[in-house]
Structure formats: structure tokens, C-alpha cells
C-alpha positions in Angstrom: 0.0 -0.1 -0.2 3.1 2.3 0.4 2.6 2.7 -3.6 -0.5 4.7 -2.9 1.0 6.6 0.3 -0.7 4.7 2.8 0.1 5.0 6.4 0.4 1.8 8.1 -0.4 1.1 12.0 -0.1 -2.1 14.1 -4.0 -2.5 16.0 -4.2 -4.7 19.3 -7.1 -6.3 20.2 -8.9 -5.2 23.8 -12.1 -7.1 23.5 -14.1 -9.3 21.5 -18.4 -9.5 21.1 -20.7 -11.4 19.3 -23.6 -9.3 18.8 -25.5 -12.3 17.0 -24.7 -15.5 15.7 -23.6 -13.5 12.5 -22.4 -10.2 13.8 -18.9 -9.4 15.9 -17.8 -6.3 17.6 -13.9 -6.3 18.2 -12.2 -3.4 20.1 -8.6 -1.9 19.1 -5.9 -0.1 20.4 -5.6 2.7 17.6 -1.5 2.4 17.4 -1.7 6.4 16.9 -4.0 6.2 14.0 -6.5 8.5 15.3 -3.7 11.3 16.2 -3.0 10.9 12.7 -6.4 10.8 11.2 -9.3 12.9 12.4 -12.7 11.0 13.4 -15.1 11.5 10.4 -18.7 9.9 9.4 -17.9 6.4 7.7 -14.1 6.5 8.7 -12.4 3.4 7.3 -9.2 1.6 7.2 -8.0 -1.4 5.6 -7.2 -4.5 7.7 -4.7 -7.2 6.5 -6.2 -10.3 7.4 -4.3 -13.5 7.7 -5.7 -16.3 5.8 -4.5 -19.8 7.5 -5.0 -21.9 4.6 -2.6 -20.2 2.2 -0.4 -18.1 4.4 -1.5 -15.1 2.6 -2.7 -11.7 3.9 -6.0 -10.1 2.2 -6.8 -6.3 3.0 -10.3 -5.5 3.4 -12.0 -2.4 4.2 -13.5 -1.6 8.0 -15.4 1.2 9.1 -14.4 2.4 12.3 -17.0 3.0 15.2 -16.9 4.6 18.7 -13.7 6.1 17.9 -12.1 7.7 21.2 -9.0 9.8 20.2 -7.9 10.4 23.8 -7.8 7.0 24.8 -6.5 5.6 21.4 -9.1 3.3 21.1 -12.2 2.3 18.7 -14.1 -0.5 17.4 -14.7 -2.5 14.2 -17.9 -4.7 13.5 -17.6 -8.1 11.5 -20.7 -9.5 9.6 -19.9 -13.2 9.6 -19.8 -15.1 6.1 -17.7 -17.3 4.4 -14.3 -15.5 3.9 -10.6 -15.2 5.6 -11.9 -11.8 7.4 -14.8 -13.5 9.2 -12.8 -17.0 10.1 -10.2 -14.4 11.6 -12.8 -12.3 13.4 -14.3 -15.6 14.7 -11.1 -16.6 16.2 -9.7 -13.2 17.5 -8.7 -13.2 21.0 -7.8 -10.3 23.3 -4.1 -9.3 22.8 -4.1 -10.4 19.1 -2.4 -8.2 16.6 -2.9 -7.0 13.1 -1.7 -4.6 10.4 -3.6 -2.0 8.9 -3.6 0.5 6.4 -5.2 4.2 6.0 -6.0 5.1 2.6 -8.4 7.6 1.0 -10.9 7.8 3.6 -12.4 11.7 3.8 -16.0 11.8 3.6 -17.6 15.3 4.6 -21.7 15.9 5.3 -23.1 18.1 3.1 -22.2 22.0 3.6 -25.6 22.8 3.6 -28.2 20.6 5.6 -30.4 18.4 3.6 -34.0 18.2 3.7 -33.6 14.7 4.5 -31.2 11.7 4.2 -32.1 8.7 1.8 -30.1 6.0 2.9 -29.9 2.3 1.8 -27.4 -0.6 3.4 -27.1 -3.7 4.8 -25.3 -5.5 7.7 -21.9 -4.8 6.0 -22.7 -0.9 5.8 -24.5 -0.6 9.1 -21.4 0.4 11.3 -20.8 3.1 8.5 -25.1 4.1 8.9 -24.7 4.3 12.4 -21.8 7.0 12.2 -23.6 8.7 9.8 -26.9 8.9 11.7 -25.1 10.1 14.6 -23.7 12.9 12.9 -26.5 14.4 11.0 -28.0 15.7 14.0 -31.6 16.8 13.6 -31.9 16.1 9.9 -34.7 13.7 9.0 -33.6 10.3 7.6 -35.2 7.2 6.0 -33.3 4.3 5.9 -33.8 0.8 4.6 -31.6 -2.0 5.6 -31.5 -5.3 3.6 -31.1 -8.4 5.6 -29.8 -11.8 4.7 -30.5 -13.8 8.3 -33.0 -13.3 10.6 -30.8 -12.2 13.3 -29.8 -9.3 11.0 -33.1 -7.5 12.2 -31.7 -7.1 15.6 -28.6 -5.7 15.3 -28.3 -2.1 16.9 -29.3 0.9 14.5 -28.3 4.1 16.2 -31.3 5.8 14.9 -33.2 9.0 16.6 -37.2 9.5 16.6 -36.9 11.5 13.6 -35.3 8.5 11.5 -37.3 6.0 9.8 -35.5 2.6 9.8 -37.1 -0.2 7.3 -35.6 -3.7 7.0 -36.2 -5.3 3.9 -35.3 -9.1 3.1 -32.6 -9.9 0.6 -34.5 -11.9 -2.3 -33.2 -12.5 -5.8 -30.2 -10.7 -5.5 -31.3 -7.5 -4.1 -34.7 -7.1 -6.0 -36.5 -5.3 -2.9 -34.3 -2.9 -2.2 -33.7 -1.8 -5.8 -37.9 -1.9 -5.9 -38.0 0.1 -2.9 -35.4 2.9 -4.6 -37.4 2.9 -8.0 -40.9 3.5 -5.8 -40.0 6.1 -3.4 -40.7 9.8 -3.3 -37.5 11.5 -3.0 -37.6 15.8 -2.6 -35.0 17.9 -4.5 -33.0 18.5 -1.8 -32.6 15.1 -0.2 -29.1 13.7 0.0 -29.0 10.0 -0.8 -26.1 7.4 1.0 -25.8 4.2 -0.8 -23.8 1.1 0.3 -25.2 -2.4 -0.4 -23.5 -4.8 -3.0 -21.8 -3.9 -5.9 -24.9 -4.6 -8.4 -27.5 -3.3 -5.9 -25.8 0.1 -5.5 -25.2 0.7 -9.1 -29.3 0.2 -9.6 -30.1 2.1 -6.7 -28.1 5.1 -7.8 -29.3 4.9 -11.2 -33.1 5.1 -9.7 -32.1 8.0 -8.0 -30.7 10.0 -10.9 -33.1 9.3 -13.7 -36.3 8.5 -11.8 -35.7 10.7 -9.3 -33.8 13.3 -10.9 -31.2 13.5 -7.8 -27.9 15.5 -9.0 -24.6 13.4 -8.5 -23.5 15.9 -6.2 -26.4 14.9 -3.8 -25.3 11.1 -3.8 -22.6 9.1 -2.3 -22.4 5.5 -3.3 -20.2 2.6 -2.7 -20.7 -1.0 -3.7 -19.3 -2.8 -0.1 -19.4 -6.6 -1.7 -19.8 -8.5 -4.7 
């Protein structure tokens, strides 16, 4: 990652907590990372995940939550699936060390508060969504979250009374979320934040831009997985 001028750090696990059968929260000492990179909504890093089967390292992006610069500490939540990052998270122990790189994390809220936020995501992007909900203050928001496992709907969403959360089951490779994006009504001054699987993210953004005429300056989108 040095080719792209990434900053590298070493993290140490301070806690592990299984929130559901498919979701794990792990605490880390930040290794000075938060002193070098100020906290912002949807802040992310890239972990270098060891693969016990191949002795190779895989880099994966993860959102930081509950950042505490004064105590050099943050948490990361892992949606468990079949992959090296999930296997690592399931076997992680307090005291374990992992390498990380910081590259390209720089999201800012709109300079002028929108009339509302329109947010699409799932269990993988929920940590980023939670940091966004904590940052937007009194602005209303509608959030659609896609679930694959029944336990997903019990995950903690940090919504406030003026935030409307709707869970949609994943069927037909995300058809429910695509249909929701097509059918909803979006105000001209809304800001959309979209982070589902790559194909669904592209389809939702297309609906926001073509069906609802939302300009690209009012849309932030990222495919979180394939």
C-alpha cells in the first residue's frame, strides 16, 4: 500500500463481543492512528487479514465506530460470512495484533443540511450508517436495510426518533431494495447515501438519478461487496 502513500499502523485487540450469530464487534487500540487521522463519519481503514489456509494476507476495508482519540481506541464490527476476514474475527482473541493501512477515507457531510437523508445499506455497511446517523443531528432520515439472516434485524441501529428504519429481506439478488429505490418519493433537496452490494448499489443510484432526478452531487455511493 506504500505505492499509494498509505499510512500503516499496528492494532491490538482489547475486546471481542458476539452481537448475533452472524455479527462480531472487536475493540482495538489505535496505535496512534486516530491522532494522525481525525475522526469523521464513515471513517474506514484497511485491515491486513491473515489467511490460515494459504499463509497470505488479504486487505479488507472496515468502518471505525466509537472512536476515542483521547484513549487511542475504536471498535470494528464484522458481518460474518464465508471468507478469511470472518474466520479471523471469529477466532480473534484479546492481545492479538493485526496490521492496518489508512488510504482514502475522507467523507464530509454536505455543507448545507439537506431536507432529509435517504440511506440504503445492509449489515456490512451498518457501522458506517450508524456513524452517519450520529453525525447528521436533527435532519430527518429514511433508512432501508437489507437482511439475509433473521438475526440481522436485531442489530443495533443508532437511529433517533426522526429517523425511519425499514428492514427488507434480501431476495433475488437484492430485488426488494431496487424496487424500493424506484418506488419511493425523493425531495429535490435530499442527500442519498448508498452502500449495498455492488450491483444493487449501481441500480439504486441509477434510480435516484434517472427516476428521481437527484444530481450526482447529492449522492454518495459505494459498493461494499460483490
